[in-house]
C-alpha positions in Angstrom: 81.1 256.0 125.0 83.3 259.0 125.5 87.0 259.3 126.3 87.8 257.7 129.8 88.9 260.4 132.2 89.8 259.9 135.9 89.7 263.1 137.8 91.0 263.9 141.3 89.1 267.0 142.5 90.6 269.0 145.4 87.4 271.0 146.2 85.5 271.8 149.4 82.3 272.8 147.6 80.2 269.8 146.5 78.2 272.1 144.3 81.2 273.5 142.4 82.5 270.0 142.0 79.2 268.8 140.5 79.1 271.7 138.1 82.7 271.0 136.9 81.9 267.3 136.4 78.7 268.1 134.5 80.7 270.3 132.1 83.2 267.6 131.5 80.5 265.0 130.9 78.8 267.2 128.4 82.1 267.6 126.6 82.2 263.8 125.9 84.3 262.5 128.8 83.5 259.2 130.5 84.3 260.2 134.0 85.5 258.5 137.2 86.3 260.9 140.0 87.1 261.4 143.7 86.7 264.7 145.6 89.0 265.5 148.5 89.3 268.5 150.8 92.5 268.0 152.9 96.2 267.3 152.3 95.9 263.9 154.0 93.0 262.9 151.8 94.8 264.1 148.7 97.9 262.2 149.6 96.0 259.0 150.2 94.1 259.3 146.9 97.3 259.9 144.9 98.7 256.6 146.1 95.4 254.6 145.9 95.0 254.7 142.1 96.2 256.4 138.9 94.7 259.8 137.8 94.6 261.5 134.5 94.3 265.0 135.9 94.0 267.0 139.1 91.5 269.9 139.3 92.2 272.0 142.4 90.4 274.9 144.0 92.8 277.6 145.1 91.5 278.1 148.6 90.3 275.5 151.0 89.9 275.5 154.8 93.5 274.9 156.1 94.7 274.0 152.6 95.3 275.7 149.3 96.5 275.0 145.7 100.1 275.8 146.5 100.2 273.1 149.2 98.2 270.7 146.9 100.7 271.2 144.1 103.6 270.5 146.5 101.9 267.4 147.7 101.6 266.2 144.1 105.2 267.0 143.2 106.4 265.1 146.3 105.0 261.9 144.8 107.0 262.3 141.5 103.9 261.6 139.5 103.5 263.4 136.2 99.7 264.4 136.5 98.5 267.6 134.9 97.6 270.0 137.7 94.9 272.7 136.8 93.7 275.4 139.2 90.0 276.1 139.2 89.2 279.1 141.4 86.8 281.9 141.8 89.2 284.4 143.4 92.8 283.8 142.2 94.7 286.8 141.0 97.1 286.9 138.0 100.2 287.2 140.1 99.3 284.1 142.1 98.3 282.2 139.0 101.6 283.0 137.3 103.5 281.8 140.4 101.6 278.6 140.5 102.3 277.9 136.8 106.0 278.7 137.4 106.0 276.1 140.1 104.4 273.4 137.9 100.7 274.0 137.5 99.7 273.4 133.9 96.9 276.1 133.7 94.3 278.0 135.7 90.5 278.6 135.1 88.1 281.0 136.7 84.9 279.4 138.0 82.8 282.2 136.4 84.3 281.3 133.0 84.5 277.5 132.5 84.3 277.5 128.7 88.0 276.6 128.5 87.7 273.6 130.8 87.3 270.9 128.2 89.9 272.3 125.7 92.4 272.7 128.5 91.9 269.1 129.8 92.2 267.7 126.2 95.4 269.7 125.7 97.0 268.5 128.9 96.1 265.0 128.3 97.8 265.1 124.9 100.9 266.8 126.4 101.1 264.3 129.2 101.0 261.5 126.7 103.8 263.2 124.7 105.8 263.6 127.8 105.4 259.9 128.7 106.4 258.9 125.2 109.4 261.2 125.3 110.5 259.7 128.6 110.2 256.2 127.2 112.2 257.2 124.2 114.9 258.7 126.4 114.9 255.6 128.6 115.2 253.3 125.6 118.1 255.5 124.4 119.8 255.3 127.7 119.3 251.6 127.8 120.6 251.2 124.3 123.7 253.3 125.2 124.2 251.1 128.3 123.9 247.9 126.3 126.3 249.3 123.7 128.8 250.2 126.3 128.5 247.1 128.4 127.9 244.3 125.9 130.4 241.4 125.8 130.0 241.3 122.0 131.9 243.8 119.9 129.5 246.2 118.1 130.5 248.0 114.9 128.2 250.7 113.4 128.9 251.9 109.9 127.3 254.4 107.6 125.6 253.4 104.4 129.0 253.3 102.6 130.1 250.7 105.2 132.6 253.0 106.9 132.8 252.8 110.7 131.1 255.5 112.7 131.1 253.9 116.1 132.5 250.9 118.1 132.0 249.8 121.7 134.6 249.0 124.4 134.2 245.2 123.7 135.4 245.9 120.1 138.7 247.1 121.5 138.9 244.2 123.9 138.3 241.6 121.2 140.2 243.1 118.3 142.8 245.3 120.0 141.8 248.4 118.0 140.6 251.6 119.7 137.6 253.4 118.3 139.8 256.4 117.3 142.0 254.1 115.2 139.1 252.8 113.1 136.6 255.6 112.6 136.0 256.2 108.9 137.6 253.0 107.9 136.0 250.0 106.2 136.0 246.9 108.4 137.8 244.9 105.8 141.1 245.6 107.7 139.9 242.8 110.1 140.2 240.2 107.3 142.5 237.3 108.1 142.9 235.9 104.6 141.4 232.5 105.5 138.1 233.3 103.6 138.3 234.0 99.9 136.5 236.6 97.8 133.7 234.3 97.0 132.9 234.0 100.8 132.6 237.8 101.2 130.6 238.3 98.0 128.1 235.7 99.1 127.9 237.4 102.6 127.2 240.9 101.0 124.7 239.4 98.6 122.7 237.9 101.5 123.0 241.1 103.5 121.8 243.3 100.7 118.9 241.0 99.7 117.6 240.1 103.2 119.1 242.7 105.4 120.7 240.1 107.6 123.7 237.7 107.6 125.3 235.6 110.3 128.1 233.1 110.3 131.6 232.2 111.5 134.4 234.2 110.2 138.2 234.3 110.9 139.5 237.8 111.8 142.9 239.2 112.5 143.5 241.1 115.8 145.6 244.3 116.0 148.6 242.1 117.2 148.3 239.9 114.1 146.7 237.0 115.9 144.1 235.2 113.9 140.9 234.2 115.8 137.5 232.7 115.1 134.4 234.9 115.5 130.7 234.6 115.1 129.3 237.7 113.4 125.7 238.9 112.8 125.2 241.7 110.3 122.0 243.8 110.0 121.1 246.7 107.7 119.3 249.7 109.3 116.8 251.3 106.9 114.6 254.3 106.5 110.9 253.9 106.0 111.4 254.1 102.3 113.7 251.1 102.5 117.0 252.9 101.9 120.0 251.8 104.0 121.2 254.3 106.6 123.6 252.1 108.6 125.0 248.7 109.1 125.4 247.1 112.5 127.7 244.2 113.2 127.7 242.1 116.4 130.9 240.1 116.8 131.6 237.3 119.4 135.0 235.9 120.0 134.8 232.1 119.6 138.4 231.3 120.6 137.4 229.8 124.0 134.6 227.8 122.4 136.8 226.2 119.8 139.5 225.5 122.5 136.8 223.9 124.7 135.7 221.8 121.7 139.2 220.8 121.1 139.6 219.8 124.8 136.4 217.8 124.7 137.5 216.0 121.5 140.9 215.3 123.2 139.3 214.0 126.3 136.9 211.8 124.4 140.0 210.0 123.0 142.5 210.3 125.8 142.9 209.6 129.4 142.5 212.8 131.5 145.2 212.0 134.1 148.1 210.8 131.8 147.1 212.3 128.4 147.5 208.8 126.9 145.1 207.3 124.3 142.0 205.7 125.8 140.3 202.5 124.7 138.5 204.1 121.8 141.7 205.7 120.3 143.6 202.5 121.1 141.2 200.5 119.0 141.8 202.8 116.0 145.6 202.8 116.5 145.5 199.0 116.8 143.5 198.5 113.7 145.9 200.8 111.8 148.8 198.8 113.1 147.1 195.5 112.0 146.4 196.9 108.5 150.0 197.9 108.1 151.4 194.6 109.5 149.1 192.7 107.1 150.5 194.6 104.1 154.2 194.2 105.2 153.9 190.7 106.6 155.1 191.8 110.1 153.9 191.2 113.6 152.2 193.4 116.1 152.6 192.8 119.8 150.0 193.8 122.5 151.5 194.2 125.9 148.8 194.5 128.7 150.6 196.0 131.8 149.3 196.1 135.3 151.0 197.9 138.2 151.4 195.5 141.2 150.1 196.6 144.6 149.2 200.1 143.6 146.5 199.9 146.3 149.2 199.8 148.9 150.5 203.2 147.8 146.9 204.6 147.9 146.3 203.1 151.4 149.6 204.2 152.8 150.2 207.6 151.3 146.8 208.7 149.8 145.3 208.7 146.3 147.3 211.8 145.3 150.5 209.8 145.7 148.9 206.9 143.8 148.0 209.2 140.9 151.5 210.6 140.8 152.9 207.1 140.6 150.5 206.4 137.7 151.7 209.6 135.8 155.3 208.7 136.4 154.7 205.1 135.3 153.1 206.5 132.1 155.9 208.9 131.4 158.5 206.2 131.7 156.7 203.8 129.3 155.9 206.6 126.9 159.7 207.5 126.6 160.3 203.9 125.5 158.0 204.0 122.5 159.4 203.7 119.0 157.8 205.6 116.0 154.5 203.9 115.2 154.0 202.3 118.7 151.2 203.3 121.0 150.8 203.4 124.8 147.2 203.6 126.2 145.6 203.6 129.6 142.6 201.4 130.1 142.0 201.7 133.8 143.4 202.9 137.1 146.5 200.7 137.0 146.1 199.0 133.6 148.0 200.1 130.4 148.4 198.7 126.9 151.5 199.0 124.8 151.2 198.2 121.1 154.5 197.4 119.4 154.7 197.6 115.6 157.3 196.2 113.2 158.1 193.2 115.4 160.2 190.4 113.9 159.7 187.6 116.4 158.9 186.7 120.0 162.5 187.1 121.2 162.5 190.8 120.1 159.2 191.3 121.9 160.5 189.7 125.1 163.6 192.0 125.1 161.3 195.0 125.0 159.1 193.6 127.7 162.1 193.0 130.0 163.3 196.6 129.4 159.8 197.8 130.4 160.0 195.7 133.6 163.4 197.2 134.4 162.2 200.7 133.8 159.2 200.1 136.1 161.4 198.7 138.9 163.5 201.9 139.1 162.5 203.8 142.3 159.9 206.6 141.9 160.1 209.8 144.0 156.9 211.5 144.8 156.5 214.3 147.4 159.9 213.4 149.0 158.7 209.7 149.3 160.4 206.9 147.4 158.2 204.2 145.9 159.2 200.9 144.4 156.5 199.2 142.3 156.6 196.2 140.0 154.4 195.2 137.1 152.7 192.2 135.4 152.7 191.9 131.6 150.5 189.7 129.5 151.4 189.5 125.8 149.6 188.5 122.6 151.0 188.7 119.0 149.2 189.4 115.7 148.6 187.3 113.7 149.6 184.3 115.9 147.1 184.8 118.7 144.3 186.6 117.0 143.4 188.8 114.0 141.3 191.5 115.7 141.8 194.0 118.5 139.2 192.4 120.9 140.7 189.0 120.5 144.2 190.1 121.1 143.3 192.1 124.1 141.3 189.2 125.6 144.3 186.9 125.2 146.7 189.4 126.8 144.3 189.7 129.7 144.3 185.9 130.1 148.1 185.9 130.2 148.1 188.8 132.7 145.7 187.0 135.0 148.0 184.0 135.2 151.0 186.3 136.0 149.0 187.8 138.8 148.0 184.4 140.1 151.7 183.5 140.3 152.5 186.5 142.4 153.1 189.2 139.8 156.3 191.0 138.7 156.6 188.8 135.6 155.9 188.5 131.9 153.9 185.8 130.1 152.9 185.2 126.5 149.4 184.0 125.7 149.2 180.4 124.5 146.4 178.1 123.4 146.7 176.3 126.7 146.1 179.6 128.5 143.0 180.1 126.5 141.7 176.7 127.5 142.5 177.4 131.1 140.6 180.7 130.9 137.6 178.9 129.5 137.8 176.3 132.3 137.9 179.2 134.7 134.8 180.7 133.2 133.0 177.4 133.4 134.1 177.0 137.1 132.8 180.5 137.9 129.4 179.8 136.3 129.0 176.6 138.4 130.2 178.4 141.5 127.4 181.0 141.1 124.8 178.3 141.8 126.7 176.4 144.5 125.0 178.0 147.5 121.5 177.6 146.1 122.2 174.0 145.1 123.6 173.2 148.6 126.9 172.1 147.1 129.0 173.9 149.7 129.9 172.1 153.0 132.1 172.7 155.9 134.8 170.5 157.4 136.2 171.2 160.8 139.8 170.7 162.1 140.4 170.6 165.8 142.7 173.0 167.7 144.6 171.6 170.7 146.0 173.3 173.7 149.6 172.1 174.1 149.7 172.4 177.9 146.8 170.1 178.5 146.4 168.1 175.2 142.7 169.0 175.2 140.6 170.2 172.3 140.0 174.0 172.7 138.4 174.9 169.4 137.8 174.0 165.8 138.4 175.8 162.5 135.6 175.8 159.9 137.1 175.0 156.4 134.9 175.3 153.3 134.6 172.6 150.6 132.7 172.5 147.4 131.1 169.2 146.4 130.1 169.5 142.7 128.4 166.6 140.8 130.6 167.1 137.8 133.8 168.3 139.3 133.8 166.3 142.5 135.3 167.7 145.7 136.9 171.1 144.8 139.6 172.5 147.1 139.1 176.1 148.4 142.5 176.8 146.9 140.9 176.5 143.5 137.6 178.4 144.0 138.1 181.0 146.8 140.3 183.3 144.7 137.7 183.0 141.9 134.9 183.8 144.4 136.8 186.9 145.5 137.4 188.1 141.9 133.8 187.5 140.9 132.2 189.1 144.0 130.6 185.8 145.0 132.7 185.7 148.2 130.2 187.9 149.9 127.3 185.5 149.8 129.6 182.5 150.3 131.1 184.2 153.4 127.7 184.8 154.9 126.8 181.1 154.3 130.0 179.9 156.0 129.4 182.2 159.0 125.8 181.0 159.4 126.6 177.3 158.9 129.6 177.3 161.3 127.6 179.1 164.0 124.6 176.9 163.6 126.7 173.7 163.7 128.5 174.8 166.8 125.2 175.5 168.5 123.9 172.1 167.4 126.9 170.4 169.0 126.3 172.2 172.2 122.6 171.4 172.2 123.6 167.7 171.7 125.6 167.8 174.9 129.1 168.0 173.3 131.8 170.3 174.7 131.5 174.0 174.4 134.2 175.0 172.0 135.0 178.1 169.9 134.5 177.8 166.2 137.0 179.7 164.0 135.8 181.2 160.7 138.0 182.9 158.0 136.9 186.4 156.9 137.9 187.8 153.5 139.0 191.4 152.7 135.7 191.8 150.7 133.6 191.2 153.8 135.6 193.8 155.8 135.4 196.3 152.9 131.7 196.6 153.2 132.0 197.9 156.7 129.0 195.8 157.7 130.7 192.7 159.1 129.9 193.4 162.7 126.2 193.8 161.9 126.2 190.6 159.9 127.9 188.7 162.7 125.5 190.0 165.2 122.5 189.0 163.1 124.0 185.5 162.6 124.6 185.0 166.3 121.0 186.1 166.9 119.6 183.8 164.2 121.6 180.7 165.4 121.5 181.3 169.1 125.3 180.9 169.5 127.0 182.9 172.2 129.5 185.5 170.9 132.4 184.0 173.0 132.0 180.7 171.0 133.0 182.4 167.7 136.4 183.5 166.5 137.1 185.3 163.2 140.3 184.9 161.4 141.7 187.7 159.2 145.0 188.2 157.3 147.4 191.1 157.5 146.5 192.2 154.0 142.9 192.9 155.3 144.3 195.2 158.0 146.5 197.0 155.5 143.7 197.7 152.9 141.7 200.1 155.1 143.2 200.3 158.6 140.8 202.8 160.0 137.6 200.9 159.0 139.3 197.6 160.0 140.1 199.0 163.5 136.6 200.2 164.0 135.1 196.8 163.0 137.5 194.8 165.1 136.8 197.0 168.1 133.1 196.5 167.7 133.4 192.7 167.2 135.5 192.3 170.3 133.1 194.5 172.3 130.4 192.0 171.3 132.6 189.2 172.7 133.8 187.7 169.4 137.5 186.8 169.4 139.7 187.9 166.5 142.7 186.0 165.2 145.5 187.1 162.8 145.9 184.4 160.3 149.1 183.6 158.2 151.2 185.7 160.5 154.6 186.5 159.0 153.7 185.8 155.4 152.2 189.2 154.6 153.3 192.8 155.3 153.8 192.2 159.0 153.6 195.9 160.0 154.3 196.0 163.7 152.7 199.5 163.8 149.4 198.0 162.8 149.8 195.1 165.2 150.4 197.5 168.1 147.3 199.4 167.3 144.9 196.5 166.8 143.9 194.4 169.8 144.1 190.8 168.5 143.2 187.7 170.6 145.3 185.2 168.7 148.3 185.1 166.3 148.3 182.2 163.9 151.7 181.0 162.6 151.5 180.0 159.0 152.2 176.3 158.1 154.9 177.4 155.7 157.0 178.1 158.8 155.7 175.3 160.9 156.6 172.7 158.2 160.3 173.5 158.3 161.0 174.5 162.0 162.9 171.3 162.6 165.0 171.5 159.4 165.4 175.2 158.5 167.0 177.6 160.9 165.3 180.7 159.4 161.8 179.1 159.8 162.7 178.2 163.3 163.9 181.7 164.1 160.8 183.3 162.6 158.5 181.0 164.5 160.3 181.5 167.8 160.2 185.3 167.4 156.6 185.2 166.5 155.7 183.2 169.6 157.8 185.6 171.7 156.1 188.6 170.2 152.6 187.1 170.8 153.4 186.3 174.4 154.8 189.8 175.1 151.6 191.2 173.7 149.5 188.9 175.9 148.1 187.2 172.8 147.5 183.5 172.3 149.7 181.9 169.7 148.6 178.9 167.6 150.7 177.1 165.0 148.9 175.4 162.0 150.2 172.6 159.9 151.7 170.5 162.7 152.3 167.1 161.3 155.2 165.5 163.4 156.1 165.0 167.0 159.3 166.9 166.5 157.4 170.0 165.4 155.1 169.7 168.4 158.1 169.3 170.8 159.8 172.4 169.2 156.6 174.5 169.6 156.1 173.3 173.2 159.6 174.3 174.1 159.2 177.7 172.4 156.1 178.5 174.4 153.4 178.1 171.8 149.9 177.9 173.2 147.9 175.9 170.7 148.5 173.8 167.6 146.4 172.6 164.7 147.4 170.0 162.1 147.4 166.4 160.7 149.3 165.2 163.8 146.0 165.2 165.6 143.4 165.2 162.9 142.6 166.2 159.3 139.6 168.5 158.7 136.5 166.3 159.2 132.9 166.5 158.2 130.5 167.7 160.9 129.2 164.2 161.8 132.7 162.8 162.1 133.9 165.8 164.1 131.0 165.3 166.5 132.3 161.7 167.2 135.8 163.0 167.8 134.5 165.7 170.1 132.6 163.1 172.1 135.6 160.9 172.2 137.8 163.7 173.6 135.1 164.6 176.0 134.8 161.1 177.3 138.5 160.4 177.5 140.1 163.7 178.5 137.4 166.3 178.9 137.6 169.7 177.2 137.9 173.3 178.1 137.5 176.7 176.5 140.6 178.6 175.9 
């Protein structure tokens, strides 16, 4: 098979075209071709496929070689253009070649056809190769000029002959400053002669070397760099040049250092985290063991930080945490450690401690420092802290054991209201174990049907009639007996069990009220306490709606009790849920009024059906002027807002008389009845219904 050749023939004579093609075939070419006669046909053919050569008659009807050459040149294609004519003169031929034609042939003398075609094919190939070489050179120059890496080119004697702009950016040296110099002026002195001898030995033997090196910039600054060296050689293997590619690794090493720091420190405060604390604590224990000294672990927790977040935003809360950390850090003695474990939890490790009295003095100083007002964004904050303390070796010999004991002590401080310090004791540990056992039993209380509800009647003062009942949960455990909610509800909230328990209480109370009604007993409102955790999900209205649907109880027969702390935690979500509940017909009562934060701003925004005066005030209204004043003011506030007021914990006739005189609407307490099981409550309701009747509030 001959050489492939694609020919575009601009020829109006089929016979002449056939003759030309026959000559090329005889010369050994394997032909593919197309014959065109007009400018339009030629233009279409040029764009339809690639051509090795164009053979063009000079004169065609309405078209000629000059126009055909112009058509080819407009495309920008480098295709040899050869004129094949029977009548072209020398002057015209020369003009054509001056304009770009590669050659011309007379039709009566075609012996030169094959040699001319072969020559033009070779020259076209050379032109393509030259263009590719030039393009590669332009690209190389572009890469050289625009590369982020510094590029150094030396001669065979290792003297610099060229550098790129990145070299000046990285090293601070201009090209004119370094031409002809050996790159050794970049040495920082961190690597010794052995390092460089090994580097050159590798470069000379393999032609390549790469690795990290420390260089010195023009301003004297030492910096890390990654360098790749390559030898450029002739065909015979002799070196003509060396090329070095140099990358500045300063940012990489800084990033590594930052990652290493963050893996051992808290990002917000810069304090050690749990991992680093463990190492520091072990070091402190080892030193204390050798010197027969004590090490104290103080677990600190900021009280009510959530209030700051809710009231002023998390940025303010973060600022409080940073200020808290700075104050505690300033109190550290040499060898002590302060670490942050969580959002509001810190650990202070005190070394070289002599006794518990010395530790307590430091803990009290910490408390005083915490109590100083903080100023963030023109706002003043006052926070307090809880501290749980363990001591090595008295309370444990290992980090985990000491931290666990401190956490136990801290939990007891929180349970007592916070803002205090407590040392860990064996009794605390036993109490913690009992707490764990209680939690484990509580997890199965619902499934084992150990929970039950008692109901306490609510009485309208003006009529003496029963107007509602409050559902109060109890836990009847085979081993523990009847457990008070005071003992297990806080545990349920901390462990997350309150969600399932709360749903059970809601369903049980609604189902029981509907059962009483179906039995012909008075239609009363049942009141159910709702925890902050149930509100936090945002799904309380949907859960209540489903419960009412499942039990068949009317919405106006259900009242939900929430505390002020619930409203303060997420006011916007709470407002939306209360609005939705009241739209359904469910009443909402504010429990323990006066014992929480008592923000009148929130009270004015929330539409509440009932205010419930806490029994801590009711108990003392006849003996304590302050309790009496608070109770009277609360009743007056409720009446001015058009809200029903109920007092709980009423146990004496004197308390009832006071509340009646003050204008209180309803009461609840032992004066009328203790909380009763459902069956006993049904008997009492029937008795009230028979003797006095009953009404809805």
